N, C-alpha and C positions, 0 to 999 in steps of 0.2 A: 504493500500500500504506500509506503514511504517512497519507493521508487516510482510508482505511478503518479503520485502527487508531484514529485520532483520533475518528471517528464512533462506534465501538464503545465505546471506553474513556472518552470525555469529556475526554481529555488527549492531547496530541501525544506520540508515543513518542520524538521527538527534541527536544532543547532548542533554544532560539532560536539559540545560537551555532552548533550543527551545521546548522540549517536555513539560516542566513545564509551559512555557509561553502559549502554545496552550491550555493546560489543564485548566489553571486558568484564562486566559485572552482572549482566542479565537484569533481572527485576529486583536484585538486592537493593534495599533502601527505597523502594517505590512500589506503587500499586497500579495495576492495569485494568481498565474497563474496556470492553469491546462491544460493538453493535453489529448486528447482521445475522443472517440465518446460519444455523450450525453446519449445514451441508454445502455452503457456498463461500465465496470470498467475503471478507469482512467489509462492512460499510464504513466503519470508523473505529477509532480508539481514543481513549484518554489515559494519559500517563501522569500520575501525581507522585512526586518525590516526597520523602519524609520531611524535606526542608520546605515544602510548599510550592515547588515549581510545577506548574500545570502545562502539559503539552497535549494539544488536540490535533488530530488528523482525521479528515473525512475523505473517503475515496472520491475521486473526480466524478464517477458515475452516480454517486449518492448524494451529491450536494444539493442544497436548496430544499431539503426535506426536514430540517430541524434536528438532524442527528447530532450536530456539534453541540447544540444547546442541551439536548437530552444527556449526552455524555458528560458535559461539564457539570450539569446539575447533579448527576449521580456521583461524580468524583468529589464534589464539594459538599455534598449533603452531610450535615452535622459537623462540618469543619469550621472551627473558630480561629485557627491559626492564620498567620500571614500567608497570602497566596500571590504568586507572581506568574505571569504568562507573557510569552513573546508572540507577536504577529510578524512573520517574516515577509514583510511587504506592508505598505500602508493601506490595508484593506478596510473599506467601510463596514463590511459584514463583521469583521473582527472587532471593530470599534463598538458596533451596536451590541454584540454579544458581551463584551467586557462591561459596558454600561449596565446591561441587564443583570450581570453577576456582581455588580458593585465594585468593579476594578477601575482604577483611575489611570490615565496615561501619565507615566512618570519619567519616561526616558526614550529618546530617539537616537537610533544608531544608523548613521548614513552609510550607504554603499556608494562610493565614488568610483568612476570609471575613466579610463584613458586608453586611447588607441596607441598601440606600439608601432603602428605604421608611420606615425608622425615622428619628426626628428626629436631626439633627446639631447639635452645639454650634456656637455662633457662632465666627467667626475673630477672634482677638485677636493682632495682630502686635506684637511687642515695640517699644517706643518707639525712634525713630531708625532704623527699618528700613522699607523699602518692598518690596512684592512686585509683580512685573510679568511679563508673558509673555516668553518667549524670542524673540529676533530673529535669524532665520537670516542669515548673512553678517556678523554682528557679535559674537555671544555665544559662538561655538564655543570659542575659546581660553580664555576666562574660565571657562566651564563645565568644560572638561577639567582646568584647573589646580585648581579647587575639588574636583572629583571625586577627583583623586589625594589631596588632603589629607584628604577625608572618608573615603576607603576605602583608606588606605595599607596596611592589613593584609588586605584582602579579596582572595581568590585570583583572582576574575574581574573584578569591577567596577572595582577599583583599577588595572587594567592597560588600561583602555579607551584606544584611540588615536584620532587624528583620522579615520583610515580607518574604524574601528569606528563612530564617531559618524555619519559620512557615510552608511555603509550603512544605519543605522537611520533616518536622516532621509529616505532614499530609499524606505522602505517605505510601503505604502499607508496604514497606520494612523497615520503620523506627523502630528501636528497641533501647531504651535507655540503655539496658543491654550491647549493643555492642558499646557504645559511652563513651570512657574513658577520665577522666579529671585528671590532676596532679596538686596538690596544696601543699603548705608548710604543714608539718605535724602538726604544732602548729596553723594553720590558724583558726580552729573552735574548741573552748574549749569543751572538753568532747564529741566531735562528734555531737554537736547540729546541726541538719539539718534544724531547723526552722528559722535560721538566713539567711540573704542573702548570696549568694555564695561569698567567698573572691576572690581576684585576682588569676587567674590561671597561672600556669607555662607552661602548655602545654596540648595537647589533641590528641586523636586518635579516629576518627569516622570511624567505619567499616560499611560495607554494604553487604547484601546478595542478589545475583541475583538468583531468583527462576527458576524452570524449571526442565526438565529431567536430565540435567547436571548442577545442581545448583553449583555456585561458589561464593567465597567471594571477597571482594574488600577492599583494604586499601583506604578508601574513601578520607580521608584527615588527615594528621599528621601535627601539628603545635607546635612550641616551642617558648615561649616568649623570646625576646632578653636577658633578665636577666638570663635565664637558658640555653642558647645555649653553647655548648662545655662541658656540664656536663654529657653527655651520656643519657640524658632524652629522646631524640628522639628515640634512639635505644630501650630503655626500653619500651616506649609507643608502638612502632611498634610491638615488640615481644608480648606485652600484648594483642594486637588486634589479632595477628596471632594465639596465643594459644586459644583465644576465638573462632575464626572461625573454628579452627580444632576441638574444643570440640563440634561443631554443626554437625560434620560428613562430612564437606566439603572436597573435594579432591584437589581443586586448589584455588589460590588467585591471583588477579591481582592488579596493581596500575598504576596510570598515573604520569609521571614525565617529566619535561622539559628536552629535550635532552642535553642542555648546562648547566644543574645544576649538575656540576661534584661532589660536596660533597654529594648530596642526592643520585646520581647514585651509588657512591662508597659504601655508607651505604647499599643500597638495594642489590647490588651485593654481599656484604659481608654476607648478610642474605639469599643468595641463589636465588635471583631473576635474571632472564635472559631476554634478549630482542632480538627479531627477527626483521629484517628490515621491513617485511610486517606489523608488529604490531606498526605502526607509524601513528599518526594522523597529517596531514599537514595543516597548515593555509596559505592561499594565500591572498594577499592584493593588491589592486589598490588604490594608493593615490588619493585624490580629485584633480580634474582637474581645472586649473585656468580659 
């Protein structure tokens, strides 16, 4: 059903965190409700995690029949805890259902796009810094430490654990050649890669989405507070974009918080644009007393 919805909508109805959780942990820590005849394909499902995150998916052939609302009602019946839900796309139907369930719109996550067929600026790395590919087995701890520093206030990215990282490294799309790290030029004498990775100044992790119309993603760009304002973020972003274009990809996307004005300005300056329908919306219902 998830595959069918993705094919119809052009976007997965489940975010990466939910997909990874299902793949690696099954239904541990969550409850599943399903709708549809027992002897045929399902019409829809609701997945509610113990932390209160609700995921709803309705089969394309069963939409417009109130199945989503029925599933949500069943999943939330008797629940007084905090509930959150994402709409992967700025869909009026999702907004109407959220209002009916008492969930308020609290967060907009933009999908920005750029053609890789258009010219790219050259990469200019700040003086005293080198950029190199990630080395599995060496760089994990350094990356995680810098990730926490760069995303200390981010609700998802800043809480990445070693297990989270290893899950992503086990995915088919993971390619260390597209995972770029920035460090001081004098951090490793004579380029000795046998020593533990020194503290990082920043990183750009790219991702390739396969398929007939394969495209790239600026998966995550992070800069340590000690290097912010140096132009390193732009240099790392461009390093990744040049890499993705070298793979023959025609388009690249990225996700950015709609209210992160500095990041949006940088991405607009690099040719990224945003359309209103390319907005993931988070809805929230606070815990009830």
